[in-house]
Structures are given as structure tokens and as C-alpha cells.
C-alpha positions in Angstrom: 0.0 0.0 0.0 2.5 2.6 1.1 5.8 3.0 -0.7 7.8 4.6 2.2 7.8 4.7 6.0 10.0 7.1 7.9 10.6 7.9 11.5 9.4 11.4 12.3 12.1 13.5 14.1 15.0 11.2 13.4 14.9 10.2 9.7 14.0 13.5 8.1 17.2 14.6 6.6 16.1 17.7 4.8 14.8 19.4 7.9 16.0 18.7 11.4 12.6 18.4 13.1 14.2 17.4 16.4 14.6 21.1 17.0 10.9 21.3 17.5 10.6 21.1 21.3 6.9 21.9 21.2 6.2 18.3 20.2 8.7 16.8 22.6 7.5 14.1 25.0 7.1 16.6 27.7 4.7 18.8 25.8 1.0 19.0 26.7 0.1 18.4 23.1 2.1 15.1 23.1 0.6 14.0 26.4 -2.9 14.6 25.3 -2.4 12.9 21.9 -0.6 9.9 23.2 -3.5 9.3 25.6 -5.9 9.3 22.7 -3.7 7.1 20.5 -3.3 4.5 23.2 -7.1 4.4 23.7 -7.6 3.8 20.0 -4.7 1.5 19.1 -4.1 -0.5 22.2 -7.5 -0.8 24.0 -10.0 -0.4 21.2 -8.0 -2.0 18.3 -9.0 0.9 16.1 -6.6 2.8 13.8 -5.8 6.4 14.5 -3.5 8.8 12.6 -2.6 12.4 12.6 -3.3 13.6 9.1 -3.0 16.6 6.8 -1.5 19.9 7.5 -0.4 19.2 11.0 1.8 16.3 9.8 3.2 18.5 7.0 4.1 21.2 9.6 5.7 18.7 12.0 7.9 17.4 9.1 8.9 21.0 8.3 9.8 21.7 11.9 6.9 24.0 12.4 4.4 24.1 15.2 0.9 23.1 13.9 -1.9 25.5 14.6 -4.4 22.6 15.0 -4.4 18.9 14.9 -6.6 16.7 12.7 -6.9 13.0 13.0 -8.6 10.2 11.0 -9.7 6.7 12.0 -11.5 3.6 10.8 -13.8 3.9 13.8 -17.3 5.2 13.1 -18.5 8.4 14.7 -20.4 6.5 17.3 -17.4 4.4 18.1 -15.3 7.5 18.4 -17.7 8.9 20.9 -17.7 5.7 22.9 -13.9 5.7 23.1 -13.8 9.3 24.2 -16.4 8.7 26.8 -14.1 6.1 28.5 -11.4 8.8 28.6 -13.9 11.4 29.9 -13.3 13.6 26.9 -16.1 15.9 25.7 -17.3 15.5 22.1 -19.8 17.3 19.9 -20.9 16.8 16.3 -19.1 19.5 14.4 -19.5 17.8 11.0 -21.3 14.6 11.7 -22.6 14.2 8.1 -19.0 14.1 7.0 -18.0 11.8 9.8 -16.3 14.5 11.8 -16.4 14.7 15.6 -14.7 17.5 17.7 -13.0 16.3 20.9 -12.3 18.6 23.8 -9.6 17.6 26.3 -10.2 20.0 29.1 -7.4 18.6 31.3 -4.7 19.5 28.7 -6.8 22.4 27.2 -6.7 20.8 23.7 -9.1 20.4 20.9 -9.1 18.0 18.0 -11.2 16.9 15.0 -11.4 13.2 14.3 -12.9 12.1 11.0 -13.9 8.6 9.9 -12.1 7.4 6.8 -14.3 8.3 3.9 -14.7 8.4 0.1 -16.4 11.5 -1.3 -19.2 11.2 -3.7 -19.8 13.6 -6.7 -19.3 17.3 -6.2 -22.3 18.8 -8.1 -21.8 22.3 -6.7 -18.0 22.4 -7.3 -17.4 22.8 -3.6 -19.0 20.1 -1.4 -19.5 16.3 -2.0 -23.1 15.3 -2.4 -22.5 12.4 -0.1 -19.7 10.7 1.8 -19.2 6.9 2.1 -17.3 5.6 5.1 -14.5 3.2 4.3 -12.2 1.1 6.4 -9.3 2.0 4.1 -6.8 4.7 5.0 -5.5 4.5 1.5 -8.9 5.5 0.0 -9.1 8.3 2.5 -5.7 9.8 1.6 -6.5 9.5 -2.2 -9.4 12.1 -1.8 -7.1 14.8 -0.3 -6.1 17.9 -2.2 -2.3 18.1 -2.3 0.5 15.6 -1.8 2.1 17.7 1.0 -1.2 17.5 2.9 -1.7 13.8 2.4 0.6 12.3 5.1 -0.6 10.2 8.0 1.4 9.9 11.2 1.2 7.0 13.6 2.3 8.6 16.9 2.9 5.3 18.7 5.1 3.7 16.1 6.7 7.0 15.0 6.1 6.5 11.3 4.8 8.7 8.6 2.7 7.1 5.8 2.1 8.4 2.2 0.6 6.9 -0.9 3.9 7.4 -2.8 7.5 8.1 -2.1 7.3 11.2 -4.3 5.2 12.9 -1.7 8.2 13.2 0.5 10.1 14.6 -2.4 7.4 17.2 -3.0 7.7 18.3 0.7 11.5 18.3 0.6 11.8 20.3 -2.6 8.8 22.6 -2.0 6.3 21.5 -4.6 2.6 22.0 -4.6 1.1 19.1 -6.5 -2.4 17.6 -6.5 -3.1 14.1 -5.3 -3.9 12.2 -8.5 -5.5 14.1 -11.4 -5.4 17.9 -10.8 -8.4 18.5 -13.1 -10.4 16.0 -11.1 -9.3 17.5 -7.7 -10.1 21.1 -8.8 -13.4 20.0 -10.4 -14.4 18.5 -7.1 -13.7 21.6 -5.1 -12.7 24.9 -7.0 -11.5 26.5 -3.8 -8.5 24.2 -3.9 -7.1 26.3 -6.8 -6.9 29.4 -4.6 -5.7 27.2 -1.7 -2.8 26.1 -3.9 -1.6 29.7 -4.3 -2.2 30.2 -0.5 0.0 27.2 0.4 2.7 28.4 -2.1 2.7 31.8 -0.4 2.7 30.6 3.2 5.3 27.9 2.7 7.3 29.6 -0.1 6.8 26.6 -2.3 6.1 26.6 -6.1 3.1 25.1 -7.9 4.0 22.1 -10.2 3.3 22.8 -13.9 0.5 20.2 -14.4 -1.3 21.5 -11.3 -0.9 25.1 -12.4 -2.2 24.3 -15.9 -5.3 22.7 -14.4 -5.9 25.9 -12.4 -5.7 27.9 -15.7 -8.1 25.5 -17.4 -10.7 25.6 -14.6 -10.3 29.2 -13.4 -13.9 29.9 -14.3 -15.1 27.5 -11.6 -14.1 30.1 -9.0 -17.4 31.8 -9.7 -19.0 28.9 -7.8 -17.2 29.8 -4.6 -18.7 32.1 -1.9 -17.1 35.5 -1.5 -16.4 34.8 2.1 -14.2 31.8 1.2 -12.4 33.8 -1.4 -11.8 36.7 1.1 -10.5 34.3 3.7 -8.0 32.6 1.3 -6.8 36.0 -0.1 -6.4 37.3 3.5 -4.1 34.3 4.3 -2.0 35.2 1.2 -1.8 38.8 2.3 -0.7 37.8 5.7 2.1 35.6 4.3 5.6 36.6 3.4 5.1 36.0 -0.3 2.3 38.3 -1.4 3.9 38.3 -4.9 2.0 35.1 -5.5 -0.9 37.4 -6.5 0.8 37.7 -9.8 -0.2 34.1 -10.4 -3.7 34.9 -9.2 -3.9 37.3 -12.1 -2.0 35.1 -14.6 -4.1 32.0 -13.9 -7.3 33.9 -14.8 -8.9 33.3 -11.4 -9.2 37.0 -10.5 -12.1 38.0 -12.7 -14.1 35.0 -11.6 -13.4 35.7 -8.0 -14.4 39.4 -8.3 -17.5 39.2 -10.6 -15.7 40.3 -13.7 -13.5 43.1 -12.3 -9.8 42.8 -12.2 -8.4 45.4 -9.8 -5.1 43.5 -9.1 -4.5 42.8 -12.8 -5.2 46.5 -13.7 -2.5 47.5 -11.2 -0.1 45.0 -12.7 -0.7 46.4 -16.2 -0.3 50.0 -15.1 3.2 51.3 -15.4 3.8 54.4 -13.3 5.9 56.3 -15.8 6.6 59.1 -13.4 9.6 60.5 -11.5 8.7 58.9 -8.2 8.3 55.3 -9.0 10.4 52.7 -10.9 7.8 49.9 -11.3 4.2 49.2 -12.1 1.5 50.0 -9.6 1.1 46.4 -8.3 4.8 45.9 -7.6 4.9 49.2 -5.8 1.9 47.9 -3.8 3.8 44.7 -3.0 6.6 46.8 -1.5 4.0 48.6 0.7 2.3 45.4 1.8 5.5 43.8 2.9 6.3 46.8 5.1 3.1 47.1 7.1 2.1 44.9 10.0 0.5 41.5 9.4 -3.0 42.4 10.3 -6.3 42.2 8.3 -6.8 46.0 8.1 -3.2 46.9 7.4 -2.6 44.3 4.6 -5.9 45.0 2.9 -5.5 48.7 3.2 -2.0 48.4 1.6 -3.3 46.3 -1.2 -6.1 48.8 -2.0 -4.3 52.1 -1.3 -3.4 52.7 -5.0 -6.1 50.6 -6.7 -7.5 53.8 -8.3 -4.3 54.8 -10.1 -5.0 52.9 -13.3 -8.3 54.8 -13.7 -7.1 58.1 -12.2 -3.8 58.7 -14.1 -3.5 61.8 -16.4 -0.8 62.2 -19.0 1.1 65.4 -18.3 2.4 67.1 -20.4 0.2 65.6 -23.1 2.2 63.4 -25.4 5.0 62.9 -23.0 3.8 59.4 -21.8 4.5 60.7 -18.3 1.7 60.4 -15.8 0.3 62.3 -12.7 -2.1 60.7 -10.2 -3.7 63.7 -8.6 -6.7 62.6 -6.5 -5.9 58.9 -6.7 -6.6 58.3 -3.0 -10.2 59.3 -3.4 -10.6 57.3 -6.6 -9.0 54.3 -4.8 -11.4 54.7 -1.9 -14.4 54.7 -4.2 -13.2 51.5 -5.9 -12.3 49.9 -2.6 -15.8 50.5 -1.0 -17.9 48.2 -3.3 -15.0 45.8 -3.5 -15.0 45.3 0.2 -18.8 45.1 0.2 -18.6 42.3 -2.4 -16.1 40.3 -0.3 -18.3 40.7 2.8 -15.9 42.7 5.0 -17.3 43.7 8.4 -18.7 47.2 8.7 -15.8 48.1 11.0 -13.2 46.7 8.6 -14.8 48.5 5.7 -15.0 51.8 7.5 -11.4 51.8 8.7 -9.8 50.5 5.5 -11.8 53.1 3.4 -10.4 55.9 5.6 -6.9 54.6 5.4 -7.1 54.4 1.6 -8.8 57.8 1.2 -6.3 59.7 3.4 -3.1 57.7 2.8 -1.5 60.5 0.8 -2.7 63.3 3.2 0.1 65.6 4.5 -0.7 66.0 8.2 2.5 67.8 8.9 1.2 71.2 7.6 -2.5 70.8 8.3 -4.2 73.3 10.6 -4.6 72.2 14.2 -8.3 71.8 13.8 -8.0 69.8 10.6 -5.3 67.5 12.1 -7.5 66.8 15.2 -10.7 66.3 13.2 -8.7 63.7 11.3 -7.7 62.0 14.5 -11.4 61.8 15.6 -12.4 60.5 12.2 -10.0 57.6 12.1 -9.8 57.2 15.9 -6.6 58.3 17.6 -6.1 54.6 18.6 -5.6 53.9 14.9 -3.2 56.7 14.2 0.0 54.7 14.6 -1.2 52.1 12.1 -2.2 54.8 9.7 1.3 56.4 9.9 2.9 52.9 9.3 0.9 52.8 6.0 2.4 56.2 5.1 5.9 55.1 6.1 5.6 52.0 4.0 4.3 54.1 1.0 7.2 56.5 1.4 9.8 53.8 1.3 8.3 52.3 -1.9 9.4 55.3 -3.9 12.5 55.6 -6.0 14.0 59.0 -5.5 16.0 59.6 -2.3 14.9 63.2 -2.0 11.3 62.1 -2.2 11.8 59.6 0.5 13.6 62.1 2.7 10.8 64.7 2.1 8.1 62.1 3.1 10.1 61.1 6.2 10.3 64.7 7.3 6.5 65.0 6.9 5.9 61.8 8.8 8.2 62.8 11.6 6.4 66.1 12.1 3.0 64.3 12.0 4.2 62.0 14.8 5.4 64.9 16.8 2.0 66.6 16.5 0.2 63.5 17.6 2.4 63.0 20.6 1.8 66.6 21.6 -2.0 66.1 21.5 -1.6 62.9 23.6 0.8 64.3 26.1 -1.2 67.5 26.7 -4.5 65.6 26.6 -5.8 68.2 24.2 -9.6 68.1 23.5 -10.8 66.4 20.4 -14.6 66.1 20.8 -17.5 68.1 22.2 -17.5 65.8 25.2 -13.9 67.0 26.0 -15.0 70.6 26.4 -14.8 72.2 29.8 -18.6 73.1 29.6 -21.5 71.0 28.4 -25.1 71.4 27.1 -26.4 72.3 30.5 -24.0 75.2 30.7 -25.2 76.4 27.3 -28.9 76.1 28.4 -28.1 78.0 31.6 -26.9 80.9 29.5 -30.0 81.3 27.5 -29.8 78.8 24.7 -33.0 76.7 24.9 -33.3 75.3 21.3 -31.7 71.9 20.7 -30.1 72.9 17.4 -28.7 76.1 18.9 -27.1 74.1 21.7 -25.4 71.7 19.3 -24.3 74.6 17.0 -22.8 76.4 20.0 -20.8 73.5 21.2 -19.5 72.7 17.8 -18.5 76.4 17.3 -16.7 76.3 20.6 -15.0 73.0 19.7 -13.7 74.5 16.4 -12.0 77.3 18.4 -10.6 74.9 21.0 -9.2 72.5 18.4 -7.1 75.4 17.1 -6.4 76.9 20.6 -6.4 74.1 23.2 -5.4 76.5 25.9 -8.9 78.1 25.6 -10.5 74.9 27.0 -11.3 76.4 30.5 -14.7 77.0 31.9 -14.1 80.8 32.2 -12.8 81.2 28.7 -15.6 79.1 27.1 -18.3 81.0 29.0 -16.7 84.2 27.7 -16.8 82.8 24.1 -20.3 81.7 24.6 -21.4 85.3 24.9 -19.8 86.0 21.5 -21.8 83.2 20.0 -25.0 84.6 21.4 -24.5 87.8 19.6 -24.1 86.0 16.2 -27.4 84.2 16.8 -29.4 87.2 18.0 
């Protein structure tokens, strides 16, 4: 059945996995798992294997984020075994034979799935039915990529694969489908985007036959939900190899993922042809992405910050083939808004990313005090540091040293202004004023609109002159406002 068996830890020559103490025999993960394996193999005479991505990560010397297992035991038998160990279970995916196990003693959670054969995939995403099988071989045949198709027997310290070449794929960094790639991608179109995601996360490359199958079946991405597409793209953006998005464009998947629009491809095709950049818009964007923190908001904001440049560029002088991009942040924000809506971003994510994109080119160093502070209120002063990191990343993705120096000076001044606001606890909102609506009413303003207008008028003054935010000074200014109303 299996062409090769190797000892995990000791016999992997391409990566010294023994340097992974997190899976040493003293680790809580090991103790919890070994208890489970003993219950299945020794006492219940049922097979149990770690399987999939966790085995791949262990072989690469990485700590798995989660642990999946497979067994020839039925879901009911799994529950019975777990009950003898006093482990909690719940039916997380019972129709596919998956049971989630909670080990409260070691604070661990696992998914155990009965060996299965998948039926037809009529929707291009989910099997219409699953058939339980006693064969581990049949279960491994249905998996997506060779690097995810290992099974690890923890008691015997052996890793099993359908073919010796699977170990070569892992050693040499190859993303290859299990079996026929056209069949694998026809079963589940999301696997095509997952191939790019694994290539980005692991810094592997996609084998030619697998990549050609992606290009052949790219249109099937239209069957995939936007939430799934968003999640896979987010994982790519959070990786160290966002340049894989070039293959996202080249493969033809982009337009089927985004309902016919090609924002990333448009950036790739748009040469800057100006004095401040030496590359196309997309590769400038890659430089920015790689410099911002690995968070959802920052990476998506970096990807979208110049998405309006292809549509907003103007040749100047006419006939020179040199371009200017005045107003491109606003154009980018307008493009980003429906794009984020399509991909089902949360309202909070959409709001903050929209503002980061819209204002990413804003010079805060020379803005009036009132304008600077209103901006802080709009984006939230707690988000200012992240916003400035986007500006820093954008500044360093330019080509001319003088331009970078100029941008750095602006950014330094902006940080200094922000620090002054924080250190001095300067007022930013109406609620920060030294008087409130009751004080306004007590001085003769009884209409709701007049009260609000008065407080906002006072705030505008205080934003420019924070030293005026005393009760005495504001009551004095209040009398001036009364004269403008009467």
C-alpha cells in the first residue's frame, strides 16, 4: 500500500525536526495525543492517525496551529472511546464523519474524522454524499495536495504516504495535486486558490500540471462564496510571499473571484511612468504590503491604497507618456468600497480601510490644528499609529532619495504633533470641552439645534487653541456666539 515509511524526528534529513521542542514528549500536546492514540490502538483496536497539514508542519519543523486525525472507527465508536477517557465530544461535522473532541485537562481540541470516500461534487465545492470506508489509502486519495496527504502514527513514529514522491514534494517545496489535478479542482474549485495560498505561506512553487489545471478551470471560481475567497486571499496577504498574487492574475482566477472586475490585474498592467516610481502600480503595492504589520486591516489597506491609479492617471504634459495621479486616493477609496462590500468585510473593517485608503496621501504635517485633530477623531486616535505605518511603507516604496527624505520629514512632524496632542491631553470632541449642554442652556440657549451649533462652534475654536478649554474662557466665548445668533 505505502511506498515509504520514515521515522518522524530522526529520519527527516532535509529538515531537522528534532529542533521542535513543542512536540517533545514533555509537551502538553504530546501527552494529550498519546493518551488518545493508546485508547484507539491498544485498548479499542482501532486505527488512528494524525493527518493533513499538522503532519506537514511537523515534518517541516513548524508548530501546527491545529491537529486533525482520522480513524477507521465510526463516529459512534469515536464517541464511545472518548467517553471512556472522559473527553467531551460534539458533532461539528457529523454528516461528513467529523467529531470534535475537547480535552479539558490539557486544554486541547481535535477533530477526528472517519475514513471516507467523497461522492460527486455537483456544486463544485461540497460532496453530495460521503461513504465511510475502512481504508486509510482510500481516505488519503481524496485529499487535495501531496504535502497534505501524510498520515502519522504517533505510537510507532512512522509517517505514511501513498507514494515516495510525496516526501520529495515536501523536501523540494512543490505544490502538486493528489492524483489528477483536473479532477481534484473539479471536485472543489476553492482548492485552486488554496494552492496559491500554500505556495505563499510555505514559499513553495506550484507544479506545472497543477498550475495548468488551475488555468483550465479558473472559471469554476465563480462557484465559490465571496467569504471563502476573502479568507484565502487574506491568508495570502498575511504571508511573506504576497507576490503570488501575480499568479492569481495570470491564472485567470481574478475576474471569476471578483465578478468580472480585475483590480489587481489592472495595477499589474499600469506602469507608473513618473519620476517617483520605478515599477508598475502592483509591484509598488507589494513593497508597501511587505512593510506594514501583518493584520487584516493593514494588509488589505496596503493592497487597495493605490487601486485607483490605473483609472485616475493623467498624461502630463500631453504626449509625454509621463503620468500624474492627482486625486488617486479618493478614486482608490471609491473603488475599494464596493469591492470590500462584495467580499463581505465587516462594517468596522470597511470603515477603517476606506479611511486609510482615502487619506493615505494626506500631508498631516502642515494641516491646521483643527484639521489635524478632526482627522484623529475620524480615524480614531487609537488607529493613528497604524495609519502612519501605512504612510511610512508608502514613502519607502518610492525611488528618489529626495522624495523619501521629504516624506520622512512630513511623517516625523506628524508623529510629533500627535504626541503633543496625547501628552497634553488636548480636547478632540465636544465631550472634551470644559462646559456642556447644561451650561449652554443656563446661559439662555433653549433650542436643541442652537445648543449643538454652539458646542461645535466652541470645539472648532478649541481645536485650534487648546489653551482656551477652560470654563471661564468658554463662557466668555459663549457670549460672543449669542451675539451672532441674535
